[in-house]
N, C-alpha and C positions, 0 to 999 in steps of 0.2 A: 739243546739249550747250552749256551756258553756260561760256565759257572761264574766268570768275572764280568758278566753283563748286567745292565739294569733290569733286563727281562727276568733274569734269575731271581733278583731281589724281590720282585712282586709275584712272579708266577709260581715259584717253588712253594712258598708258604700257602698259596691257594691250593696247589696240588696236595700238599701235606694235610691240610684241613679236610679236603674232600675225601682223600684216601681213608683217613681214620674216621671221619664222620660217617660215611656210607657204611663202612665195615662194622660200625658199632651201633647201628640202628637196632633197637630192642626187639623188633618184630622178626629179625633174621635168625635163622638157625646157624649153627657153627659151620656147616657145610656151605650154606648159601653165603655166609659172611666171607668165607675163604674165596669162593668163586667171584664175589664182588670185588674183593681186594685185587685179585689177579687181573680181572677184566679192566679195572681202573688203571692198573699199571700198563697193560697192553695198549689201551687207548692213549695214555699219556706218551708212552714210548714211540708209538707210530705217529702220533700227532706232532711231537717235537721233531722226529726225523723228517717228516714231510715239509717242515719249514724250509729246509735247504732246497730240495727239488722234489716235488711230490711224486714225480714219475719214478724216482729212484727207490721209493718204498716198495715198488714191485720187485726190484732186484733183491732187497732184503727178504721179502716174502718168498721169492723164488728159491733162494739159497736155503731158507728155512724148510720149505716144502720138500725140496730134493733130499736133504739130509734126514728129515723126519721119516719119509716113506722108505728111503734107502736103508735106514737102520732096521726098520720093521722087516723088510725083505731079507736082509742079511741074517737077522736073528732067526728067521724061519728055516734057514738052510741048515741041514744036519752036519755033523762033524765029518761025515763021509764025503761031503761035497766041498772039501777044503779048497780045491782049485777053483771051483765055481764061485765060492765066497770071495776068494782073493780077486778074481776078475771083476766081480760086482763091486767090491770095494774100490778098485782102481777106476772103474768107469764112473761110479757115482761121485768119487772124490774129485775127479777131473771136471765133471759136470758142475759140481758145487763151486769149484775154483774158477770156472770159465769166466764169469763176470769180472773177477779180479784180474785175471790174465788179460782180458780184452781191454778193460778200461785203464789199467795201470801200466801195462807193458806193451801194448800193441804199437804205439807210436815209437817207443824206444827200439823195439825189434825192427820195425819198418825202417827207421832212420839208419840203424846199424847195418842191416843187410844192404840197404841202398848205397851206403858209403863203401862197403866192401865191393859190390858189383861195379860201382863207379870207378874205383881205383884200378880195376882190370879192364875198363873200357866198355862195360855193359851198364848203361844207364837204366835205372828202374824208377817208376813214378807211381807207386801204389798210393791210393788216397789215405790221408791221415784222419784221425778222430779229433774233432774239435770240442768234444763234450768234456765237461768237468768230471774229475774222478769222484764217484760217490763217497761222501764222508764216512769214515769208519769201516770201509769195505774190507780192509786188511784184518781188522779186529774181529768183526762178526763172521767173516769167512773162516778164519782160523778156529774160532770157537766151535762153529758148526762142523767143520771137518774133524777137529779133535774129538768131538762127541761121536762121530761116525767110526773113527778108529777105536775108541774105547768100547763101543758095542762089538766091533769085529773081534777085538782081542779078549772079549768076555769080562772086561773090567767093570762094566755096568750093564744093566738090562736096558733094552730099548724103551724109550718113553712112549706110552700108548695114548697119553692125553695130549692132544694137539695144542691146547691152549697153554698148558704148562711149558711145552717145548718152545712155543712161539714167544713166550715171555723170556725164556732162558736166552734166546738168541738176540732179542731186541731190547733187553732191560736198559732203560735210558741213561742211568749214571755212567755206564761203562761202554756204551756202543761207539762213542766217538774216538776214544783213545785208550780203551781198556780200563782195568786189567782184563787179560784174556782168561776168563774163568773156565774152570773145568766143570763138566756136567755133574760129576760126583760131589762137587762142593756146592754148586748153586741150585741144581734141581731139587735136592731134598729140602732146601730152604723155601723154594717156591711151593712145594707140596705141603709144607708144615703150616700149622696155625701160627699166625703172627699177631702180637698185641703190642701196644705202645709200651715202651720201657723207658723210664726216666733216665736211668743210668746209661742206657745205650744211646739215647738222644743227646745227652751231655757229651759223651765220647764223640759222637758224630759232629757236633758243633765245634769241638776242639780241632778235629781233623779239618773241618771247613775253614776255620780261622787261620790255622798254620799254613794250610795249602794256599789260601788266598794271599797271605803274606809272601810266600815263596814266589808266587806268580806275579802279582802286580807291583810289589815293592822291590824285590830283588831281580827276578828274571826280566821283566819288561823294562826296568830302569837300565840294566846292563845292556839290554838289546838295543837301546838307542845308540850307545857307543859302538857296539859290535857292527851294526848295520852301516854306520857312518864310515867306519874304517874298511870293512871287508868289501863293501860295494864299490869302493874306489881304492883298493889296496895298492895299485901301482903308484899312487900319488902320496902314499903315507910312508913314514919312516919304519925301520925295522922294529924300533921300540913300540910304536903304535900298534904294529901288527902282532907283536908278542903280547901286549896288554889285551888287545882285542881277542886273541886266542884264549887267554886265561879267562877273560870275561865270558866268552861263549861257553866254556866248559861249565861255568856256574849258571849261565843263562839257561842252557838246555836242561841242566839238572833241576833248577828251580821251576822251570816251565812244566816239565813232564812229571816231576815228583809232586808239584803243586796240584796238577790236574788229578793225579792218582789219589792223593790224599783227600781232595774234594769229592771225588767219586766214592771213596770209601766212606766219607762223612755222610753224603747223601744216602748211600746204601744203609748205613746204620740208622739214620732217621726214619727210613722206610721199613726197618726191621730185618735188614740183611747184613751178613758179614762177608764183605768182599776182601780178596787177598790184597795185602799191601805189596806194592810193586818195588819198593826201595828199602835198602838197609844200609844207609850211609856209605855209598859206593866209593867215595873218594878217600876212604880209609882202607881200601883194598891193598893187600900186600903183594898181589900179582894180578895179571890180566885175567887169569882163571878165576881168582877170587872176586874180581870186579864183576864178572858175569854171574856170580852167585848173589850179588848185591844190587845189580842194575837191571831194571825191567825184568823182575823175577818171573813174572807170568810168561813172558816170551821165552826166557831161558829154559823154563820148565817145559814149555810146549815143544821147543826145538829138541830138548833132550829126549822127551817121551815119544815124539812122532817122527824125528829125523835121525838123531844120533843112535839111539838104541836099536831101531829097526835096521840101520846100516850095519850093526854088529857091535856098536859101542866100544867097550874096552875088552870084550870077550873074544879077542882075535889077536893076530900078530901085531907087533909094535907098528910096523909100516902101515898096516890096514887101519889101526886105531888112529894114527896121525892123519891119515887120509879122511877118516870119518869126522874128525874134529874140523878139518879145513872145509869139507863139504857142508857140514852143519852151519858154519859161520858164513860160508858163501850164501846159503839160503837166508841167513839172517840179514846179510847185506842186500840181497835181492828183495826181501820182504820190505825193507825200509823205503825202497823207491827204485824207479826205473832210470838209473843214472850210473855211469861208471864210477863216480865217487863213492856211492854206497857199496858197489861190488868190491872195489879195492879196499874200502874201509872194513868190510866183513872179512875178506881174505886175510888182511893183515892181522886182524884180531885172532883169526884161526892160526896163522903162522906163529904169532907170538905165544899162543898157548901150547903149540907143539914144541917150541923151543923150551918153554918152561917145564913141560912134562919130561922132555929128554934130559934136562939138567936137574930135575928134581926140585924145581923152584916154585911149583904151583901152590904149595902150602908153606906156612911159617908157624911152626909149633911153639916157638919161643914167645913169651909174653913180655920180654924185656924191651923197654922203649928204645934203647940204642940199637937193637936188632930190627925192630919193626919200623921205626921212623925212616931210616934210609930206604927200605923197601917200599914204603908208602909213597915217598917222594918220587922214586924212580918210576913206579907204576903210574903215578899221576902224570908225570912228564910224557910217557908214552901215550896214555889215554888222551892227553891234551892235544898232542900233535895229530893223533888220529881224528879227533873231533874237528880239527881245522880242515882236513881233507873232506870230512863228512859235510861240513858247512858250505864249502865253496861249490860253484856251479859246474866246474870242470876239474879234472885231474891237474891240468896245466896251472890253473889258478891256485889249487891247493899247494902244489909244489912251489909255485912262485911266492906265495905268502910265507911258507916255511923258510925258503931260501932267503927271502928278504930279511927275516928276523936275524940271520947270521951274517949278512953281507952289507946291509945298508944301515949306516948310522943316522942319527938325527934326533930330534926332540919329540916328545910326546904330543899327540894331537891336542891342541888347545880345547878345553872343555869348560863349560860354566862351573863356577865354584859350587853352586847348588847341586848340580848334577853329580860332581865328584863326591860331595858330602853325603848325599843320599845313597849313592852306590856303595861307598865304603861302610856307611852305617849298616846297611842291609846285609852286606857280606860279613861284617863283624858279628852281627847278631846270629846269622845262620851258622857261621863257623863255630862260635862259642856254644851254641845249642847242640851242634853235631858232636863236638868234642865231649861235652857233658854226657850226652846219651851214649857215646861209644865207650868212654872210659869210667864214668861215675854216674850212672843213671839214677841211682837211689839218693845221691847226695845233693844233686843240683836240679831236681825236678821243680818246675815252675807251674805249668798248667796242671800238673798232677800232684801238686804240693798238698800236704795235709792241712795247712793253714789257709783258711778262706781268704784272708787279706792278701796273701801272696798270689793265690790263684786269680782273684779278681783284678789285682793290680796288673798282672800279666795280660789278662784278657783286654783290659781297657787300653793298656800301652800298645799292644799289637793293633787293636782296632783303630786307635788314633793315628798310628803310623800308616796304616792302609789308607785312611781317609786323607791324611795331610801330605803324604809323600808317594803314594801309589800312582802308577800310570793307569788311570781309570778310563781307558778308551775302548774297553771290550775287545782288546787285541786277541787274535786267534791263538790257540795253542799250537806249538810246533808240530806235535805228533798227530794232530788231526789230519794233516796232509799226507800221512803215511797210511 
């Protein structure tokens, strides 16, 4: 279910009413009520997932089954069979990741190997896959494999209730674009009794409202300009390319943070606390700090299941630096089967290594004249890396960045209405982020103690969404990852 679609507006309230209505039938015992709630969520989650391509629900079910039974098998192995447990973990993790590897990376590997062989005179022609990538496959695969690792390391016990685990992997608010929940955080909530909470529902609606604003008013509006320039960058001036790159930095933030906030909001309405994926990342004082604030659930996953198993920082400096680079290489590969993502991930890793070598990964000073230059410098690096991330090839990415510094010219002509709406949305988001970062208690609007202030904010945002939002049910960027 796309949160910014008309389908969501009519279907989710129906799901909400059925979910709480069935669970509160007076004839049901507490145990039966809980089972009905979870069964309802499983049916909704699989029903919504099957809207894309019904056959792909079998992949979701397959990854769920493999990791569920694998965790039970691994847990039964004694400590004396450490080598056997490790082999089982490796085999089952590869098996669970196999659909992701095939659907997402087969064509890329095939084309890359074919190009290498062709360059030395050996032509290869392996068949390619013309199937669409199953939506959310990167997210639910990482959740399931993360659970398997947690059982292996003894962080949690294997889940013996199939239905609980099935809901954990398929929970509909987060399956398309995360957050990547950990079993220790979500499974206890699935097992616990849930009741409608007015305060939790209000908090969820606030998340939904602000997330919708970020998506349809800021991100999608900026995306109109970004697509116009970047899709024909050779014919646009350096100024237009620079403005488009800045616009894309805010577009991808509004798009992904908007989805994450709406997922958290829907989760709250259904009685769940999902992890917040963002913490004002463009106020980061370093690239290292950026990854503590951006896509937090992925950063945590990479730290726990890639960086630390590689040795983390408990090793020599050279090995630690290599661990950082390998971790962010994995991050780049996770984002997609393209050299732009790989280079983007590697550069993020290299910049963090440089920061760590120079002791610049943190900024202890709270003085604005110390933090502000570091925030600006960090944003400039992040912005240029987003440009490479956005373009279809490395050559295009370098070409756009080069054009910013070598080609003069005027800004691409744009409708006055388009400029006005874009600047307005950017201004509102930047002011809100500044207030939350530096003075959260003084400038609270949606959380203000005065009812008049709160409701004026709600109505104002809702009117902006209706009057200026791009209400075309546009897909979220991270759904393709």
